[in-house]
N, C-alpha and C positions, 0 to 999 in steps of 0.2 A: 558257081566257083564257092568253095567252102571259106569260111571266115578264119582268119588266124587265130581267132578265139575259140573255134569250135572243136567239138571231141574229136580225137585222133587227127587233127590237121598236122601234127609233127610228121617229119619225114621218116622217123626211125620206123623200121620194120619191126611191129610189135608181135613177137613170138606168141604172147598170150592168146591172139586171136585165132590160133591153129587148134587151140584146146576144145575138146567136147564140152567141158565144165565152161561157164561164162568168165570171160577175161576181166570181169569186173572184180572177181574174188582176187585174182592176183594183184590187181593194181589197188585193192585195199590193203593189202599187206604191205604193198610197196609205198603207200601213202603213210599208215600209222607206224611204220618202222622208223620213220623220221623224228619220232618223238625221242629217240635215243639221243639226238643231237642236243635236244633242249636240256635234258637230263644231265648229260655229261659237260655240257658248257657250265651249267649251274655248279656241278661238283668242282670243275676246274677254278672258277671264280672263288668259291669258298675255301677251297684247299690251299689256293696260291694267292692269299689276301695280303701277304706281306709284299710279294712281287708286284701285285696290281697296284698297290700304292705308290710304287716307284715308276712304273712304266704302264703305258696304254697297252691293252690286250685286244688283238683283232677278235671279233666273236663270230665264231663258224656257225652259230645256230641260225645266222641269217640265211646261210645256204639251204638249211632245213626247212626254213618257211617256204621258199620258192620250190623247193623240191617236193614238199607236199602239194602245193597249187599244181606243180607238172603233172604229178601222178593222179591228181583228182580229175584232171582234164585232158591229158595227153595231148595238149594244144601246142601250136607253133610258139605262140606267145610264152606260155609255160616253159617250154622247152629251152628258149633264149634266155629268161629269166634265171631259170636254174643254173645254166651253165655259166652265163654272165655274172652271176653272183659269186660263183665259185672263183672265176677269174679275178674280180675286183677284190675279193677277199684275199687271194694269194698275193694280189699287188700290194696292199696294205701291209700284210704280214711282211713281204720282202722290205718295204720302205722301213718297217720299224725294227726288224730282227737281223737284216743281212749284215753280217760282220764286215767291218771296213777292211780287215785284212784280205778278204776275198773279193774286193772290188775289181771289175774288169780292168784291163789294163789301158783301156782306151780313156779312162777317166785320169785326169792330170791331177797333180798335185795343186793345193790350195783349197778351194770350196768343193771338196770331194763329195759331202753328202748332197750337197744341192744340184751337184753334176748328176749323181746317182739318181736323185728323186726325178730329174727330168727326163733321164734315160728310162727309167722305169715307167714313168707316165705316159711317155710317147709311145713305148712299147705296148703298153697296156691299151691305149686308145686305138692304135692300128691293128692290134689283134682283135679289139672288140667289133671294128668296122669289117675285118676279115671274117668274123665269125657269122655274119649274115650272108656270106656268099654260099658255103656249104655246111649248114648246121650240123648234118650228121656226122662230120669228122671232129666237131668240137670236143666231144667228150674224149677221142682218142688223144687229141691233143694236150687236152687238161691233165690226163693221166701220164703223159711222158714227162711233166714236170716233176713227178715224183722222182724219176733218176737222177735229175739235178740236185733235189733234196738229198737223196741218198748218199750222192757224190760228196756234198758238204759235209754230211754227217761223218762219213768215212775219214775225211781229213781231219775233222775236229777229234774224232777218237783217238786218231794216231798220236795227237799231243796230250791225252788225258790218261791217267792211270787209275782214275777211281773205278774199280770193277763194277760198282753198283750203277753207275752211267752206262758202262759196256752192257750189263744186264738189261737196263731198260730199254737200250738201242735195239738189242736182239729181239726184246719182246714187241718192241714198234715194228720191225722188220717181218717178224712172224704173221703178226695180225694183217700187216699189209698185204703180204703173200696170199693169205687166205682171201682177203676182201678181193683183190685183183682176179683172182681165180674165179671168185663168185661172178664177178661182173663180165668176164670174159666167157664163162659158161652160158651166162643169160644172152650174151649177144651172138655167140658162134655156135653154141651147141644147142639148138632149138629141137633138132631131131631127138637128142637125148632127154630134153625136157618133156617132150611128147611121149617118149618111150615110158618114163617112168611117172609121167603125170604130175610134175613137179615145176610149176613155174614160178618159183619163190628165190630163185637164186639173186635176183635183184634186191630183194628185201634183206637177204644176209649180206649183200654189198653195204648196205646202209649201216647196218649194225657193226660189221667187223670194220668199215672205214672210220667210223666214229670211234671205237675202241682204239684204233691205230693212232688216230689223232690224240688221243687220251694220253699215249705214251710220247707222241711227238712234240706237243706244246710245252711239257715241263723239259725234254731235253734242250729245246731251243732256248727255254728260259734259263737253263743251266749255263749254256754256254754265252748267252746275252749278259748274265751277270759277271761271268769271267771276264769278258771284254769292256763292258760298260760301267761296271759297278765295282771298283777296286776296293772301294771301303768294306765291301761285303764278302763272305765265303759262301757260295752256293751249297746247301746240304739237302741231298736228296732223301725224301722220306717216302713211305708207303701207307696208305690209309686202307683197311683198319689196322694192319699189322704186317711186318714183313714175312711172318709165317704163313699168310695165308696164301692159298694158289692163285686166286684172282684179286689183285690189289688196284688201287688208284694212286700213281705216283703225284707227288707234289714236291715244290721247291721252298725250303725255308732259308731265310737270310741271317748268316751269322757274322760276327766281326771276330778278329781285324784282317784276316789274310786270305789270300786264295790258295787252292789246292792244286789246280790244273792250270 
């Protein structure tokens, strides 16, 4: 019986194995493509230094570390570390950034934040335990959380008149659609990958979802400042310039009042 640390002990059906060329080539690119998480995380921290001085920022490059390990080994342990790190990063992000205006109705008035933390913590622990039952469906479940995030974004945009924020949200959704298309292609269109001899859709997923998060985090920060920092006005900026076709968005804090 293979060890849970052994190569390809994961339950996922690896399409790369069906290629004439070595599957190691595909996994090499799947591994190094995670470098984008480290680069973009550093860019986010540097550009959003004002916000980071006021609020804690969950670092999503941690997921990149375990994703690299997973694709280096294709092991069962690597798969769980990869997926559970994403789950717990999302749990931390929800606890830090979830607007009180959108708290579930089951949370009563009073110590609402404490109740929400308990609800999120219990849900995360239960989900973690369930992840061991059928690991092959974990990735699908994690991707479904994106729909809830898109729903929250839509509700917030309805209350915001800043067109630059709407522009950033559209860019985030565009990159996410490209990313999820690459991920689904890698999972469901193995025959197409074989036909065109292109087993690199999962590598594209890593890069595209990282870019999508590059727009998602400043968007969340913008609304967080609106809700939690009334002394500041969130101002959306783009590095290196607004006129560039590809930019890195960031949030600057100004005083004294809000726009949205």
